[in-house]
VEXLOPA-442145 format. One record per atom (N, C-alpha, C): atom name; x negated, y, z; residue number from 0; residue in one letter. Coordinates in nm, 3 decimals. Example, Ala and Ser with C-alpha at 12.3 -4.5 7.8 and 13.67 -1.06 7.14 Angstrom:
REM residues 2
rec atom:N, X:-1.319, Y:-0.569, Z:0.780, nr:0, rest:A
rec atom:CA, X:-1.230, Y:-0.450, Z:0.780, nr:0, rest:A
rec atom:C, X:-1.320, Y:-0.330, Z:0.780, nr:0, rest:A
rec atom:N, X:-1.285, Y:-0.225, Z:0.708, nr:1, rest:S
rec atom:CA, X:-1.367, Y:-0.106, Z:0.714, nr:1, rest:S
rec atom:C, X:-1.290, Y:0.003, Z:0.787, nr:1, rest:S
REM end
This chain:
REM residues 56
rec atom:N, X:-7.887, Y:10.926, Z:6.940, nr:0, rest:M
rec atom:CA, X:-7.974, Y:10.909, Z:7.055, nr:0, rest:M
rec atom:C, X:-8.073, Y:10.795, Z:7.033, nr:0, rest:M
rec atom:N, X:-8.026, Y:10.682, Z:6.977, nr:1, rest:E
rec atom:CA, X:-8.115, Y:10.568, Z:6.956, nr:1, rest:E
rec atom:C, X:-8.225, Y:10.601, Z:6.856, nr:1, rest:E
rec atom:N, X:-8.190, Y:10.679, Z:6.755, nr:2, rest:I
rec atom:CA, X:-8.291, Y:10.720, Z:6.656, nr:2, rest:I
rec atom:C, X:-8.397, Y:10.806, Z:6.723, nr:2, rest:I
rec atom:N, X:-8.355, Y:10.896, Z:6.810, nr:3, rest:L
rec atom:CA, X:-8.450, Y:10.982, Z:6.881, nr:3, rest:L
rec atom:C, X:-8.545, Y:10.898, Z:6.967, nr:3, rest:L
rec atom:N, X:-8.493, Y:10.802, Z:7.038, nr:4, rest:V
rec atom:CA, X:-8.577, Y:10.715, Z:7.121, nr:4, rest:V
rec atom:C, X:-8.675, Y:10.639, Z:7.033, nr:4, rest:V
rec atom:N, X:-8.628, Y:10.588, Z:6.920, nr:5, rest:F
rec atom:CA, X:-8.716, Y:10.515, Z:6.829, nr:5, rest:F
rec atom:C, X:-8.828, Y:10.605, Z:6.777, nr:5, rest:F
rec atom:N, X:-8.793, Y:10.724, Z:6.732, nr:6, rest:V
rec atom:CA, X:-8.894, Y:10.818, Z:6.679, nr:6, rest:V
rec atom:C, X:-8.995, Y:10.855, Z:6.787, nr:6, rest:V
rec atom:N, X:-8.947, Y:10.882, Z:6.907, nr:7, rest:L
rec atom:CA, X:-9.039, Y:10.915, Z:7.016, nr:7, rest:L
rec atom:C, X:-9.129, Y:10.797, Z:7.051, nr:7, rest:L
rec atom:N, X:-9.076, Y:10.677, Z:7.049, nr:8, rest:A
rec atom:CA, X:-9.157, Y:10.558, Z:7.079, nr:8, rest:A
rec atom:C, X:-9.265, Y:10.538, Z:6.974, nr:8, rest:A
rec atom:N, X:-9.230, Y:10.555, Z:6.847, nr:9, rest:V
rec atom:CA, X:-9.329, Y:10.541, Z:6.740, nr:9, rest:V
rec atom:C, X:-9.435, Y:10.650, Z:6.752, nr:9, rest:V
rec atom:N, X:-9.394, Y:10.773, Z:6.778, nr:10, rest:A
rec atom:CA, X:-9.489, Y:10.883, Z:6.794, nr:10, rest:A
rec atom:C, X:-9.582, Y:10.857, Z:6.912, nr:10, rest:A
rec atom:N, X:-9.526, Y:10.811, Z:7.021, nr:11, rest:F
rec atom:CA, X:-9.605, Y:10.779, Z:7.141, nr:11, rest:F
rec atom:C, X:-9.710, Y:10.673, Z:7.109, nr:11, rest:F
rec atom:N, X:-9.668, Y:10.570, Z:7.036, nr:12, rest:D
rec atom:CA, X:-9.759, Y:10.461, Z:7.000, nr:12, rest:D
rec atom:C, X:-9.868, Y:10.510, Z:6.905, nr:12, rest:D
rec atom:N, X:-9.832, Y:10.596, Z:6.811, nr:13, rest:L
rec atom:CA, X:-9.932, Y:10.647, Z:6.716, nr:13, rest:L
rec atom:C, X:-10.034, Y:10.737, Z:6.786, nr:13, rest:L
rec atom:N, X:-9.989, Y:10.814, Z:6.882, nr:14, rest:V
rec atom:CA, X:-10.079, Y:10.905, Z:6.952, nr:14, rest:V
rec atom:C, X:-10.170, Y:10.830, Z:7.049, nr:14, rest:V
rec atom:N, X:-10.112, Y:10.744, Z:7.130, nr:15, rest:L
rec atom:CA, X:-10.189, Y:10.676, Z:7.234, nr:15, rest:L
rec atom:C, X:-10.244, Y:10.541, Z:7.192, nr:15, rest:L
rec atom:N, X:-10.176, Y:10.474, Z:7.101, nr:16, rest:G
rec atom:CA, X:-10.221, Y:10.342, Z:7.057, nr:16, rest:G
rec atom:C, X:-10.202, Y:10.237, Z:7.165, nr:16, rest:G
rec atom:N, X:-10.263, Y:10.124, Z:7.145, nr:17, rest:E
rec atom:CA, X:-10.254, Y:10.014, Z:7.240, nr:17, rest:E
rec atom:C, X:-10.356, Y:10.034, Z:7.352, nr:17, rest:E
rec atom:N, X:-10.321, Y:9.994, Z:7.473, nr:18, rest:P
rec atom:CA, X:-10.418, Y:10.004, Z:7.582, nr:18, rest:P
rec atom:C, X:-10.532, Y:9.904, Z:7.562, nr:18, rest:P
rec atom:N, X:-10.646, Y:9.927, Z:7.626, nr:19, rest:P
rec atom:CA, X:-10.755, Y:9.830, Z:7.618, nr:19, rest:P
rec atom:C, X:-10.709, Y:9.693, Z:7.668, nr:19, rest:P
rec atom:N, X:-10.773, Y:9.588, Z:7.621, nr:20, rest:L
rec atom:CA, X:-10.730, Y:9.453, Z:7.654, nr:20, rest:L
rec atom:C, X:-10.721, Y:9.427, Z:7.804, nr:20, rest:L
rec atom:N, X:-10.813, Y:9.482, Z:7.881, nr:21, rest:R
rec atom:CA, X:-10.810, Y:9.451, Z:8.025, nr:21, rest:R
rec atom:C, X:-10.688, Y:9.512, Z:8.094, nr:21, rest:R
rec atom:N, X:-10.623, Y:9.609, Z:8.031, nr:22, rest:F
rec atom:CA, X:-10.503, Y:9.670, Z:8.089, nr:22, rest:F
rec atom:C, X:-10.375, Y:9.626, Z:8.020, nr:22, rest:F
rec atom:N, X:-10.386, Y:9.543, Z:7.918, nr:23, rest:H
rec atom:CA, X:-10.269, Y:9.505, Z:7.839, nr:23, rest:H
rec atom:C, X:-10.196, Y:9.387, Z:7.904, nr:23, rest:H
rec atom:N, X:-10.066, Y:9.401, Z:7.930, nr:24, rest:P
rec atom:CA, X:-9.990, Y:9.293, Z:7.997, nr:24, rest:P
rec atom:C, X:-9.991, Y:9.161, Z:7.920, nr:24, rest:P
rec atom:N, X:-9.992, Y:9.166, Z:7.789, nr:25, rest:V
rec atom:CA, X:-9.994, Y:9.041, Z:7.711, nr:25, rest:V
rec atom:C, X:-10.124, Y:8.966, Z:7.738, nr:25, rest:V
rec atom:N, X:-10.232, Y:9.038, Z:7.754, nr:26, rest:N
rec atom:CA, X:-10.361, Y:8.976, Z:7.786, nr:26, rest:N
rec atom:C, X:-10.354, Y:8.909, Z:7.924, nr:26, rest:N
rec atom:N, X:-10.290, Y:8.975, Z:8.019, nr:27, rest:W
rec atom:CA, X:-10.275, Y:8.917, Z:8.154, nr:27, rest:W
rec atom:C, X:-10.197, Y:8.788, Z:8.148, nr:27, rest:W
rec atom:N, X:-10.084, Y:8.790, Z:8.076, nr:28, rest:F
rec atom:CA, X:-10.002, Y:8.669, Z:8.066, nr:28, rest:F
rec atom:C, X:-10.081, Y:8.556, Z:8.001, nr:28, rest:F
rec atom:N, X:-10.158, Y:8.587, Z:7.899, nr:29, rest:G
rec atom:CA, X:-10.239, Y:8.485, Z:7.833, nr:29, rest:G
rec atom:C, X:-10.342, Y:8.424, Z:7.927, nr:29, rest:G
rec atom:N, X:-10.405, Y:8.507, Z:8.008, nr:30, rest:K
rec atom:CA, X:-10.504, Y:8.455, Z:8.104, nr:30, rest:K
rec atom:C, X:-10.438, Y:8.369, Z:8.211, nr:30, rest:K
rec atom:N, X:-10.321, Y:8.411, Z:8.258, nr:31, rest:I
rec atom:CA, X:-10.249, Y:8.331, Z:8.358, nr:31, rest:I
rec atom:C, X:-10.209, Y:8.197, Z:8.300, nr:31, rest:I
rec atom:N, X:-10.154, Y:8.198, Z:8.179, nr:32, rest:I
rec atom:CA, X:-10.112, Y:8.074, Z:8.115, nr:32, rest:I
rec atom:C, X:-10.232, Y:7.983, Z:8.091, nr:32, rest:I
rec atom:N, X:-10.343, Y:8.038, Z:8.044, nr:33, rest:S
rec atom:CA, X:-10.463, Y:7.958, Z:8.020, nr:33, rest:S
rec atom:C, X:-10.515, Y:7.895, Z:8.149, nr:33, rest:S
rec atom:N, X:-10.514, Y:7.972, Z:8.256, nr:34, rest:F
rec atom:CA, X:-10.560, Y:7.922, Z:8.385, nr:34, rest:F
rec atom:C, X:-10.476, Y:7.803, Z:8.430, nr:34, rest:F
rec atom:N, X:-10.344, Y:7.820, Z:8.429, nr:35, rest:F
rec atom:CA, X:-10.258, Y:7.712, Z:8.475, nr:35, rest:F
rec atom:C, X:-10.259, Y:7.594, Z:8.379, nr:35, rest:F
rec atom:N, X:-10.273, Y:7.621, Z:8.251, nr:36, rest:D
rec atom:CA, X:-10.279, Y:7.512, Z:8.153, nr:36, rest:D
rec atom:C, X:-10.402, Y:7.425, Z:8.179, nr:36, rest:D
rec atom:N, X:-10.515, Y:7.488, Z:8.205, nr:37, rest:A
rec atom:CA, X:-10.638, Y:7.413, Z:8.231, nr:37, rest:A
rec atom:C, X:-10.629, Y:7.336, Z:8.362, nr:37, rest:A
rec atom:N, X:-10.566, Y:7.395, Z:8.463, nr:38, rest:N
rec atom:CA, X:-10.560, Y:7.331, Z:8.594, nr:38, rest:N
rec atom:C, X:-10.447, Y:7.231, Z:8.610, nr:38, rest:N
rec atom:N, X:-10.344, Y:7.242, Z:8.528, nr:39, rest:L
rec atom:CA, X:-10.231, Y:7.150, Z:8.541, nr:39, rest:L
rec atom:C, X:-10.234, Y:7.038, Z:8.438, nr:39, rest:L
rec atom:N, X:-10.327, Y:7.043, Z:8.346, nr:40, rest:R
rec atom:CA, X:-10.330, Y:6.944, Z:8.239, nr:40, rest:R
rec atom:C, X:-10.337, Y:6.802, Z:8.293, nr:40, rest:R
rec atom:N, X:-10.410, Y:6.781, Z:8.401, nr:41, rest:S
rec atom:CA, X:-10.421, Y:6.646, Z:8.456, nr:41, rest:S
rec atom:C, X:-10.321, Y:6.621, Z:8.570, nr:41, rest:S
rec atom:N, X:-10.238, Y:6.720, Z:8.598, nr:42, rest:S
rec atom:CA, X:-10.140, Y:6.706, Z:8.707, nr:42, rest:S
rec atom:C, X:-10.020, Y:6.625, Z:8.662, nr:42, rest:S
rec atom:N, X:-9.929, Y:6.607, Z:8.753, nr:43, rest:S
rec atom:CA, X:-9.810, Y:6.527, Z:8.725, nr:43, rest:S
rec atom:C, X:-9.722, Y:6.593, Z:8.619, nr:43, rest:S
rec atom:N, X:-9.645, Y:6.511, Z:8.553, nr:44, rest:R
rec atom:CA, X:-9.556, Y:6.559, Z:8.447, nr:44, rest:R
rec atom:C, X:-9.452, Y:6.657, Z:8.503, nr:44, rest:R
rec atom:N, X:-9.399, Y:6.628, Z:8.621, nr:45, rest:I
rec atom:CA, X:-9.296, Y:6.715, Z:8.679, nr:45, rest:I
rec atom:C, X:-9.353, Y:6.852, Z:8.714, nr:45, rest:I
rec atom:N, X:-9.479, Y:6.857, Z:8.757, nr:46, rest:L
rec atom:CA, X:-9.543, Y:6.984, Z:8.787, nr:46, rest:L
rec atom:C, X:-9.561, Y:7.066, Z:8.659, nr:46, rest:L
rec atom:N, X:-9.602, Y:7.002, Z:8.552, nr:47, rest:C
rec atom:CA, X:-9.617, Y:7.070, Z:8.423, nr:47, rest:C
rec atom:C, X:-9.483, Y:7.123, Z:8.372, nr:47, rest:C
rec atom:N, X:-9.379, Y:7.043, Z:8.385, nr:48, rest:I
rec atom:CA, X:-9.246, Y:7.086, Z:8.340, nr:48, rest:I
rec atom:C, X:-9.196, Y:7.203, Z:8.425, nr:48, rest:I
rec atom:N, X:-9.221, Y:7.197, Z:8.555, nr:49, rest:S
rec atom:CA, X:-9.180, Y:7.305, Z:8.645, nr:49, rest:S
rec atom:C, X:-9.251, Y:7.435, Z:8.609, nr:49, rest:S
rec atom:N, X:-9.379, Y:7.426, Z:8.582, nr:50, rest:F
rec atom:CA, X:-9.455, Y:7.545, Z:8.544, nr:50, rest:F
rec atom:C, X:-9.403, Y:7.601, Z:8.413, nr:50, rest:F
rec atom:N, X:-9.374, Y:7.515, Z:8.318, nr:51, rest:G
rec atom:CA, X:-9.318, Y:7.561, Z:8.191, nr:51, rest:G
rec atom:C, X:-9.185, Y:7.631, Z:8.209, nr:51, rest:G
rec atom:N, X:-9.102, Y:7.580, Z:8.299, nr:52, rest:A
rec atom:CA, X:-8.972, Y:7.643, Z:8.326, nr:52, rest:A
rec atom:C, X:-8.990, Y:7.780, Z:8.389, nr:52, rest:A
rec atom:N, X:-9.088, Y:7.794, Z:8.477, nr:53, rest:V
rec atom:CA, X:-9.114, Y:7.924, Z:8.539, nr:53, rest:V
rec atom:C, X:-9.161, Y:8.024, Z:8.435, nr:53, rest:V
rec atom:N, X:-9.244, Y:7.982, Z:8.343, nr:54, rest:L
rec atom:CA, X:-9.294, Y:8.073, Z:8.240, nr:54, rest:L
rec atom:C, X:-9.183, Y:8.123, Z:8.149, nr:54, rest:L
rec atom:N, X:-9.090, Y:8.036, Z:8.120, nr:55, rest:V
rec atom:CA, X:-8.981, Y:8.075, Z:8.029, nr:55, rest:V
rec atom:C, X:-8.883, Y:8.160, Z:8.106, nr:55, rest:V
REM end
């Protein structure tokens, strides 16, 4: 069963490929992290640590 799922996942990826960047979840996470990084850089240390804990 696991082999079948793997083969289907690879076939699905080969046929459809990666979604455009504006729809890709990794791109969204990067934008969110960049936004908070820029806005929290001058904030308190505890706020930065809290944000880091939420991300992880």
